[in-house]
ZADREN-206772 format. One record per residue (C-alpha): residue number from 1; x, y, z; residue in three letters. Coordinates in Angstrom, 2 decimals, padded with zeros to 5 digits, always signed. Layout:
N
{site NUM {X Y Z} 'Ala'} ...
//
This chain:
360
{site 1 {-012.48 +030.06 +156.90} 'Met'} {site 2 {-009.31 +031.16 +156.27} 'Lys'} {site 3 {-006.75 +030.12 +158.17} 'Ser'} {site 4 {-004.57 +033.17 +160.07} 'Ser'} {site 5 {-001.35 +031.20 +159.21} 'Lys'} {site 6 {-001.90 +031.03 +155.49} 'His'} {site 7 {+000.56 +031.55 +152.69} 'Ile'} {site 8 {+000.11 +031.82 +148.62} 'Ser'} {site 9 {+003.41 +030.73 +146.72} 'Ile'} {site 10 {+002.95 +032.18 +143.25} 'Ile'} {site 11 {+005.20 +030.15 +141.37} 'Gly'} {site 12 {+005.82 +027.05 +142.72} 'Ile'} {site 13 {+008.88 +026.10 +140.53} 'Gly'} {site 14 {+012.09 +024.60 +142.09} 'Lys'} {site 15 {+012.63 +027.33 +144.70} 'Leu'} {site 16 {+008.69 +028.23 +145.49} 'Gly'} {site 17 {+008.22 +024.52 +145.91} 'Leu'} {site 18 {+011.05 +024.53 +148.09} 'Cys'} {site 19 {+009.96 +027.69 +149.91} 'Leu'} {site 20 {+006.31 +026.18 +150.73} 'Gly'} {site 21 {+007.88 +022.69 +151.87} 'Ile'} {site 22 {+009.92 +024.46 +154.63} 'Asn'} {site 23 {+007.20 +026.77 +155.17} 'Leu'} {site 24 {+004.70 +023.54 +155.51} 'Ser'} {site 25 {+006.79 +021.80 +157.90} 'Lys'} {site 26 {+006.84 +024.59 +159.97} 'Ala'} {site 27 {+003.19 +024.77 +160.30} 'Gly'} {site 28 {+001.62 +027.08 +157.28} 'Trp'} {site 29 {-000.92 +026.20 +154.92} 'Asp'} {site 30 {+000.59 +026.67 +151.81} 'Ile'} {site 31 {-001.23 +027.32 +148.38} 'Thr'} {site 32 {+000.89 +026.57 +145.46} 'Gly'} {site 33 {-000.06 +028.56 +142.40} 'Val'} {site 34 {+001.89 +027.59 +138.73} 'Asp'} {site 35 {+000.64 +028.17 +135.35} 'Ile'} {site 36 {+002.23 +024.83 +133.92} 'Arg'} {site 37 {-000.98 +022.36 +134.23} 'Lys'} {site 38 {+001.05 +019.52 +133.81} 'Glu'} {site 39 {+003.49 +020.27 +136.57} 'Tyr'} {site 40 {+000.62 +021.37 +138.77} 'Ile'} {site 41 {-001.16 +017.68 +138.05} 'Asn'} {site 42 {+002.36 +015.67 +138.65} 'Ser'} {site 43 {+002.43 +017.50 +142.19} 'Leu'} {site 44 {-001.17 +016.57 +143.12} 'Lys'} {site 45 {-000.71 +013.09 +141.66} 'Asn'} {site 46 {+002.94 +012.84 +143.14} 'Asn'} {site 47 {+004.47 +011.72 +140.29} 'Thr'} {site 48 {+006.52 +014.49 +140.37} 'Phe'} {site 49 {+010.42 +014.06 +141.06} 'Glu'} {site 50 {+013.09 +016.52 +142.03} 'Ser'} {site 51 {+016.86 +016.22 +141.31} 'Asn'} {site 52 {+016.95 +018.56 +144.77} 'Glu'} {site 53 {+018.01 +017.40 +148.03} 'Glu'} {site 54 {+015.10 +016.27 +150.41} 'Phe'} {site 55 {+012.80 +017.43 +148.13} 'Val'} {site 56 {+011.31 +013.90 +147.07} 'Asn'} {site 57 {+011.43 +013.17 +150.60} 'Glu'} {site 58 {+010.17 +016.10 +152.10} 'Tyr'} {site 59 {+007.31 +016.81 +150.41} 'Ile'} {site 60 {+005.23 +013.69 +150.81} 'Lys'} {site 61 {+004.65 +015.01 +154.68} 'Asp'} {site 62 {+003.74 +018.35 +153.15} 'Cys'} {site 63 {-000.14 +019.46 +152.94} 'Asp'} {site 64 {+000.44 +022.03 +150.25} 'Ile'} {site 65 {-002.63 +022.63 +147.54} 'Lys'} {site 66 {-001.67 +023.35 +144.69} 'Tyr'} {site 67 {-003.55 +025.47 +141.90} 'Thr'} {site 68 {-003.28 +026.96 +138.46} 'Thr'} {site 69 {-005.59 +030.04 +139.59} 'Ser'} {site 70 {-004.02 +032.93 +140.94} 'Ile'} {site 71 {-007.59 +033.83 +142.22} 'Glu'} {site 72 {-007.29 +031.17 +144.90} 'Asp'} {site 73 {-003.74 +032.92 +146.06} 'Ser'} {site 74 {-006.01 +035.89 +147.28} 'Leu'} {site 75 {-007.09 +033.41 +150.04} 'Lys'} {site 76 {-004.25 +034.91 +151.67} 'Ser'} {site 77 {-003.22 +038.03 +152.96} 'Asp'} {site 78 {+000.11 +036.76 +152.59} 'Ile'} {site 79 {+001.76 +036.16 +149.18} 'Ile'} {site 80 {+005.14 +035.50 +147.77} 'Phe'} {site 81 {+006.19 +036.02 +144.35} 'Val'} {site 82 {+008.25 +033.26 +142.96} 'Val'} {site 83 {+008.80 +033.34 +139.36} 'Val'} {site 84 {+011.52 +033.39 +136.46} 'Ser'} {site 85 {+012.97 +036.54 +135.78} 'Thr'} {site 86 {+016.02 +036.17 +133.11} 'Pro'} {site 87 {+018.39 +038.64 +131.98} 'Ser'} {site 88 {+017.78 +040.36 +129.08} 'Thr'} {site 89 {+019.80 +041.51 +126.41} 'Ile'} {site 90 {+021.18 +045.00 +127.92} 'Asp'} {site 91 {+021.92 +042.63 +131.27} 'Phe'} {site 92 {+018.31 +044.02 +133.14} 'Lys'} {site 93 {+015.70 +041.40 +134.27} 'Tyr'} {site 94 {+013.03 +040.23 +132.56} 'Asp'} {site 95 {+009.99 +041.67 +134.45} 'His'} {site 96 {+007.38 +040.70 +132.53} 'Ser'} {site 97 {+005.96 +037.24 +134.12} 'Ser'} {site 98 {+005.63 +039.66 +137.46} 'Ile'} {site 99 {+003.86 +042.27 +135.21} 'Asp'} {site 100 {+001.67 +039.12 +134.36} 'Lys'} {site 101 {+001.02 +038.38 +138.04} 'Ile'} {site 102 {+000.28 +041.92 +138.50} 'Ala'} {site 103 {-002.29 +042.59 +135.49} 'Asp'} {site 104 {-004.10 +039.33 +137.23} 'Glu'} {site 105 {-004.57 +040.48 +140.92} 'Leu'} {site 106 {-005.77 +043.38 +139.08} 'Ile'} {site 107 {-008.69 +041.76 +138.07} 'Lys'} {site 108 {-009.70 +040.93 +140.92} 'Tyr'} {site 109 {-010.23 +044.46 +142.16} 'Gly'} {site 110 {-009.29 +046.27 +145.46} 'Lys'} {site 111 {-008.77 +043.69 +148.17} 'Gln'} {site 112 {-011.03 +044.08 +151.37} 'Lys'} {site 113 {-007.74 +043.08 +153.43} 'Asn'} {site 114 {-004.48 +044.09 +153.34} 'Arg'} {site 115 {-002.40 +041.76 +151.11} 'Lys'} {site 116 {+001.37 +041.79 +151.83} 'Asp'} {site 117 {+002.98 +040.32 +147.50} 'Leu'} {site 118 {+006.21 +039.72 +148.52} 'Ile'} {site 119 {+009.04 +039.47 +145.23} 'Ile'} {site 120 {+010.80 +036.56 +146.01} 'Asn'} {site 121 {+012.80 +036.36 +142.74} 'Cys'} {site 122 {+015.57 +038.90 +141.31} 'Thr'} {site 123 {+014.55 +042.49 +139.99} 'Thr'} {site 124 {+016.42 +045.64 +138.49} 'Phe'} {site 125 {+017.24 +048.22 +140.94} 'Pro'} {site 126 {+013.49 +050.17 +140.51} 'Gly'} {site 127 {+011.81 +047.91 +139.45} 'Tyr'} {site 128 {+009.72 +046.84 +142.79} 'Cys'} {site 129 {+008.36 +050.66 +143.55} 'Asp'} {site 130 {+007.04 +051.18 +140.23} 'Ser'} {site 131 {+004.98 +047.64 +140.84} 'Leu'} {site 132 {+004.22 +049.25 +143.92} 'Gln'} {site 133 {+003.29 +052.51 +142.57} 'Glu'} {site 134 {+000.73 +049.96 +140.35} 'Lys'} {site 135 {-000.71 +047.95 +142.72} 'Leu'} {site 136 {-001.01 +050.57 +145.64} 'Ala'} {site 137 {-005.11 +051.36 +144.75} 'Asp'} {site 138 {-005.75 +048.04 +145.20} 'Tyr'} {site 139 {-004.59 +047.27 +148.55} 'Asn'} {site 140 {-001.36 +045.67 +147.85} 'Tyr'} {site 141 {+001.80 +046.34 +149.72} 'Phe'} {site 142 {+004.94 +045.23 +147.84} 'Val'} {site 143 {+007.99 +044.10 +149.67} 'Ser'} {site 144 {+011.33 +042.58 +148.23} 'Tyr'} {site 145 {+012.68 +039.88 +149.76} 'Asn'} {site 146 {+014.86 +037.44 +147.61} 'Pro'} {site 147 {+017.35 +034.67 +148.60} 'Glu'} {site 148 {+020.65 +033.78 +148.80} 'Phe'} {site 149 {+020.40 +029.79 +147.96} 'Ile'} {site 150 {+022.60 +027.91 +145.42} 'Ala'} {site 151 {+020.82 +025.09 +143.00} 'Gln'} {site 152 {+021.29 +021.36 +144.62} 'Gly'} {site 153 {+021.00 +022.85 +148.03} 'Thr'} {site 154 {+018.16 +025.04 +148.38} 'Ile'} {site 155 {+016.05 +023.67 +151.13} 'Ile'} {site 156 {+019.16 +023.59 +153.61} 'Arg'} {site 157 {+020.35 +026.95 +152.49} 'Asp'} {site 158 {+017.16 +028.45 +153.10} 'Gln'} {site 159 {+017.03 +026.51 +156.55} 'Leu'} {site 160 {+020.33 +027.78 +157.61} 'Asn'} {site 161 {+020.44 +031.25 +155.93} 'Cys'} {site 162 {+023.31 +033.97 +157.27} 'Asp'} {site 163 {+020.94 +036.65 +156.26} 'Asn'} {site 164 {+017.44 +037.73 +155.16} 'Val'} {site 165 {+016.90 +040.50 +153.40} 'Leu'} {site 166 {+013.98 +042.84 +153.47} 'Ile'} {site 167 {+013.21 +045.27 +151.44} 'Gly'} {site 168 {+009.98 +046.49 +153.65} 'Gln'} {site 169 {+006.84 +048.13 +152.20} 'Ala'} {site 170 {+006.43 +049.55 +155.44} 'Asp'} {site 171 {+007.47 +048.71 +158.75} 'Glu'} {site 172 {+004.34 +046.36 +159.29} 'Tyr'} {site 173 {+005.55 +044.41 +155.66} 'Ala'} {site 174 {+009.21 +044.42 +157.68} 'Gly'} {site 175 {+007.87 +042.54 +160.84} 'Asn'} {site 176 {+005.62 +040.49 +158.68} 'Leu'} {site 177 {+008.44 +038.88 +156.50} 'Ile'} {site 178 {+010.59 +038.59 +159.44} 'Glu'} {site 179 {+008.27 +036.30 +161.82} 'Ser'} {site 180 {+007.52 +034.26 +158.93} 'Val'} {site 181 {+011.03 +033.44 +158.48} 'Tyr'} {site 182 {+011.53 +033.18 +162.17} 'Lys'} {site 183 {+008.73 +030.53 +162.07} 'Ser'} {site 184 {+011.17 +028.32 +159.93} 'Phe'} {site 185 {+014.45 +028.96 +159.51} 'Val'} {site 186 {+017.10 +027.01 +161.99} 'Leu'} {site 187 {+019.64 +029.66 +162.38} 'Ser'} {site 188 {+019.89 +032.66 +163.31} 'Gln'} {site 189 {+020.27 +034.77 +160.49} 'Pro'} {site 190 {+020.67 +038.82 +160.46} 'Val'} {site 191 {+017.49 +040.57 +159.06} 'Tyr'} {site 192 {+018.79 +043.44 +156.69} 'Asn'} {site 193 {+015.65 +045.97 +156.44} 'Lys'} {site 194 {+015.41 +048.72 +153.86} 'Met'} {site 195 {+013.97 +050.24 +151.43} 'Thr'} {site 196 {+013.17 +047.87 +148.24} 'Arg'} {site 197 {+015.63 +049.54 +145.88} 'Thr'} {site 198 {+018.23 +049.35 +148.69} 'Glu'} {site 199 {+017.79 +045.39 +148.94} 'Ala'} {site 200 {+017.59 +045.32 +145.59} 'Glu'} {site 201 {+020.69 +047.00 +145.13} 'Ile'} {site 202 {+022.31 +045.15 +147.83} 'Thr'} {site 203 {+020.92 +041.52 +146.02} 'Lys'} {site 204 {+023.10 +041.87 +143.50} 'Ile'} {site 205 {+025.81 +043.39 +145.55} 'Ser'} {site 206 {+026.42 +039.95 +147.16} 'Val'} {site 207 {+026.73 +038.08 +144.32} 'Asn'} {site 208 {+028.88 +040.63 +142.71} 'Cys'} {site 209 {+031.23 +040.52 +145.78} 'Phe'} {site 210 {+031.52 +036.70 +145.39} 'Leu'} {site 211 {+032.08 +036.28 +142.10} 'Thr'} {site 212 {+035.00 +038.90 +142.59} 'Thr'} {site 213 {+036.51 +036.72 +145.41} 'Lys'} {site 214 {+036.54 +033.79 +142.62} 'Ile'} {site 215 {+037.99 +035.74 +139.76} 'Ser'} {site 216 {+040.56 +036.73 +142.23} 'Tyr'} {site 217 {+041.42 +033.56 +143.62} 'Ala'} {site 218 {+041.65 +032.08 +139.92} 'Asn'} {site 219 {+043.90 +034.87 +138.92} 'Met'} {site 220 {+045.85 +034.43 +141.88} 'Ile'} {site 221 {+046.59 +030.70 +140.92} 'Ser'} {site 222 {+047.16 +031.72 +137.45} 'Asp'} {site 223 {+050.28 +033.84 +138.56} 'Ile'} {site 224 {+051.61 +031.06 +141.07} 'Ala'} {site 225 {+051.22 +028.51 +138.45} 'Asp'} {site 226 {+053.25 +030.81 +136.12} 'Arg'} {site 227 {+056.06 +030.74 +138.64} 'Tyr'} {site 228 {+055.95 +027.55 +139.56} 'Gly'} {site 229 {+054.10 +027.99 +143.17} 'Cys'} {site 230 {+051.17 +026.16 +144.88} 'Asn'} {site 231 {+048.28 +028.64 +144.30} 'Gly'} {site 232 {+046.20 +026.87 +146.79} 'Asn'} {site 233 {+049.06 +027.43 +150.07} 'Lys'} {site 234 {+049.04 +031.10 +148.44} 'Ile'} {site 235 {+045.09 +031.77 +148.99} 'Leu'} {site 236 {+044.74 +029.51 +152.05} 'Glu'} {site 237 {+047.63 +031.93 +153.60} 'Ala'} {site 238 {+045.53 +034.68 +152.32} 'Val'} {site 239 {+042.34 +033.93 +154.07} 'Ser'} {site 240 {+044.33 +034.03 +157.39} 'Thr'} {site 241 {+044.42 +037.23 +157.72} 'Asp'} {site 242 {+040.86 +038.52 +159.79} 'Ser'} {site 243 {+040.31 +040.72 +157.33} 'Arg'} {site 244 {+039.36 +038.62 +154.64} 'Ile'} {site 245 {+036.91 +035.36 +154.57} 'Glu'} {site 246 {+038.17 +031.61 +153.28} 'Ala'} {site 247 {+034.83 +031.43 +151.71} 'Lys'} {site 248 {+034.89 +031.57 +148.02} 'Tyr'} {site 249 {+039.04 +031.84 +147.87} 'Leu'} {site 250 {+039.96 +028.99 +146.21} 'Lys'} {site 251 {+041.04 +028.19 +142.55} 'Pro'} {site 252 {+039.14 +025.86 +140.10} 'Gly'} {site 253 {+036.89 +026.97 +136.78} 'Phe'} {site 254 {+035.07 +030.32 +136.91} 'Gly'} {site 255 {+031.72 +030.83 +138.26} 'Tyr'} {site 256 {+028.64 +029.94 +136.04} 'Gly'} {site 257 {+025.04 +029.34 +136.59} 'Gly'} {site 258 {+021.81 +031.24 +136.25} 'Pro'} {site 259 {+022.58 +033.67 +139.01} 'Cys'} {site 260 {+026.20 +034.57 +139.06} 'Phe'} {site 261 {+027.38 +035.97 +135.71} 'Pro'} {site 262 {+023.73 +038.02 +135.25} 'Arg'} {site 263 {+024.47 +039.52 +138.13} 'Asp'} {site 264 {+027.32 +040.61 +138.03} 'Asn'} {site 265 {+026.30 +042.05 +134.89} 'Arg'} {site 266 {+023.46 +043.81 +136.27} 'Ala'} {site 267 {+025.28 +045.62 +138.73} 'Leu'} {site 268 {+027.03 +047.25 +136.34} 'Ala'} {site 269 {+024.17 +047.87 +133.95} 'Lys'} {site 270 {+022.11 +049.81 +136.77} 'Cys'} {site 271 {+025.54 +051.36 +137.79} 'Ala'} {site 272 {+026.07 +052.62 +134.15} 'Glu'} {site 273 {+022.45 +054.14 +134.26} 'Glu'} {site 274 {+022.94 +056.38 +137.02} 'Val'} {site 275 {+026.34 +057.61 +135.46} 'Gly'} {site 276 {+028.93 +055.17 +137.80} 'Val'} {site 277 {+031.52 +052.94 +135.66} 'Lys'} {site 278 {+031.30 +049.36 +137.69} 'Ala'} {site 279 {+034.87 +049.11 +136.54} 'Ala'} {site 280 {+035.14 +045.76 +139.39} 'Ile'} {site 281 {+032.14 +044.24 +138.44} 'Ser'} {site 282 {+033.42 +044.36 +134.34} 'Leu'} {site 283 {+036.99 +043.35 +135.35} 'Ala'} {site 284 {+035.57 +040.37 +137.10} 'Thr'} {site 285 {+033.51 +039.17 +134.07} 'Asp'} {site 286 {+037.00 +039.99 +131.95} 'Glu'} {site 287 {+038.96 +037.30 +134.01} 'Met'} {site 288 {+036.76 +035.08 +134.60} 'Asn'} {site 289 {+036.86 +034.26 +130.23} 'Glu'} {site 290 {+040.91 +034.93 +130.61} 'Leu'} {site 291 {+040.81 +032.39 +133.61} 'His'} {site 292 {+039.25 +029.55 +130.99} 'Leu'} {site 293 {+041.51 +030.91 +128.35} 'Lys'} {site 294 {+044.20 +030.12 +130.69} 'Tyr'} {site 295 {+043.35 +026.56 +131.64} 'Gln'} {site 296 {+042.84 +025.66 +128.46} 'Ile'} {site 297 {+046.26 +026.90 +126.90} 'Glu'} {site 298 {+047.74 +024.90 +129.88} 'Asn'} {site 299 {+045.69 +021.77 +129.55} 'Phe'} {site 300 {+046.76 +021.64 +125.99} 'Val'} {site 301 {+050.33 +022.23 +127.07} 'Lys'} {site 302 {+050.53 +019.64 +129.43} 'Leu'} {site 303 {+048.85 +017.18 +127.72} 'Asn'} {site 304 {+049.59 +017.17 +124.09} 'Pro'} {site 305 {+048.27 +013.56 +123.32} 'Asp'} {site 306 {+045.10 +013.88 +121.67} 'Lys'} {site 307 {+044.86 +010.12 +121.14} 'Thr'} {site 308 {+043.81 +009.81 +124.49} 'Lys'} {site 309 {+040.14 +010.15 +125.98} 'Pro'} {site 310 {+039.77 +013.49 +128.49} 'Val'} {site 311 {+037.53 +012.66 +131.50} 'Glu'} {site 312 {+035.35 +014.85 +133.10} 'Ile'} {site 313 {+033.44 +014.42 +135.75} 'Asp'} {site 314 {+030.33 +016.66 +135.44} 'Tyr'} {site 315 {+029.65 +019.90 +132.83} 'Val'} {site 316 {+027.26 +021.58 +135.14} 'Thr'} {site 317 {+027.99 +024.53 +136.42} 'Tyr'} {site 318 {+028.58 +022.48 +139.93} 'Lys'} {site 319 {+028.40 +019.17 +141.03} 'Lys'} {site 320 {+025.38 +019.46 +142.89} 'Glu'} {site 321 {+023.05 +021.26 +140.01} 'Ser'} {site 322 {+021.94 +019.96 +136.87} 'Asp'} {site 323 {+022.04 +023.25 +135.05} 'Ser'} {site 324 {+024.37 +023.81 +132.02} 'Leu'} {site 325 {+023.86 +027.49 +132.11} 'Glu'} {site 326 {+027.31 +029.06 +131.75} 'Glu'} {site 327 {+028.57 +026.29 +132.63} 'Ser'} {site 328 {+032.71 +026.83 +132.86} 'Gln'} {site 329 {+033.33 +023.22 +133.14} 'Gln'} {site 330 {+030.99 +022.83 +129.89} 'Leu'} {site 331 {+033.03 +025.74 +127.92} 'Lys'} {site 332 {+035.94 +023.78 +128.67} 'Phe'} {site 333 {+035.11 +020.76 +127.12} 'Ala'} {site 334 {+033.31 +022.14 +124.42} 'Val'} {site 335 {+036.77 +024.10 +123.61} 'Glu'} {site 336 {+038.78 +020.88 +124.03} 'Leu'} {site 337 {+036.85 +019.09 +122.05} 'Lys'} {site 338 {+036.86 +021.83 +119.46} 'Lys'} {site 339 {+040.84 +021.16 +119.06} 'Leu'} {site 340 {+040.39 +017.34 +118.91} 'Gly'} {site 341 {+040.27 +016.02 +121.91} 'Tyr'} {site 342 {+038.26 +013.11 +123.02} 'Ser'} {site 343 {+035.50 +014.22 +125.67} 'Ile'} {site 344 {+034.44 +011.37 +127.95} 'Leu'} {site 345 {+031.43 +012.66 +130.47} 'Ile'} {site 346 {+031.36 +010.46 +133.90} 'Lys'} {site 347 {+028.23 +012.41 +134.76} 'Asp'} {site 348 {+025.60 +009.52 +135.71} 'Lys'} {site 349 {+022.91 +011.88 +135.80} 'Arg'} {site 350 {+020.76 +011.19 +132.83} 'Pro'} {site 351 {+018.98 +014.29 +132.30} 'Ser'} {site 352 {+022.64 +016.22 +132.47} 'Val'} {site 353 {+023.78 +013.52 +129.74} 'Ile'} {site 354 {+020.88 +014.43 +127.54} 'Glu'} {site 355 {+021.68 +017.81 +127.88} 'Gln'} {site 356 {+025.03 +017.48 +126.57} 'Val'} {site 357 {+024.62 +015.03 +123.58} 'Lys'} {site 358 {+023.16 +018.13 +121.59} 'Asn'} {site 359 {+026.38 +020.20 +122.45} 'Ile'} {site 360 {+029.26 +017.90 +122.52} 'Leu'} 
//
């Protein structure tokens, strides 16, 4: 008999696996679905290893059923979809993986029980409404529930979230998703319930506000540097104003990674599609590149001797992650090498060094 506390997760990759672990530890019966047979086998036979914080430790105590069959996900009336939605060439998101899942679900016909399909990956505004139209005749109710997490700290971020964004199919779906989160989160988040499209815009808006703060902080730091001043002190003083939060208001490398750059561009694109010029998002992207250019020029100015190796602690987009995607640190290292500097990467993670060998 199906458990009343059963949840299926289609896409049990890095983010989906962490969600499954947290839910399993909270007492939910979890079915994790993924099309990668070797990956699923590694999870089944306990040979899988993750560089995500806590995963290797927590997964040992979790009773998660791993499968490659989407049909197995239908044992639950609550189905999270946590698959990749990479950026397209025109700065939207590639929804093909979700579309394929929807097509597979349709093959099993109209469901006797209501199925709440919860999209947990980033989608372009309007997509989830179109997905609902596609699945409506089959008794699926589509909600949008993306997470605000960072690679390297996914489990911790899920457990201690500031807010839970719910683009609800209806009031029932909104209350259902809220109850799921209340079963495992340790914090007291705000539950923001709204329409699917409002939630889709909110998701990229949050990330774009953060990129704006990062670019602003680096802009102020670059200006301060030219005046011979301490940018850190200036920004610390700025952040003491009660209207301004100190988080993300520190100088350093620009933003990168799998989320911030693409969400920033996606917001500009969705604005363009309705006749609005998202000038702030465009300027944020431009400042991110200008800051990198300034960092390189300033380094060359202060370090004219190219015989001494330049030691770099890490070239991933942030220390906790092994991702090189849109990494400003990596771009910095690459440009210095082009200028004739010898680069020494001190990152001790084999997976990162292996990736860098083909680049530097």
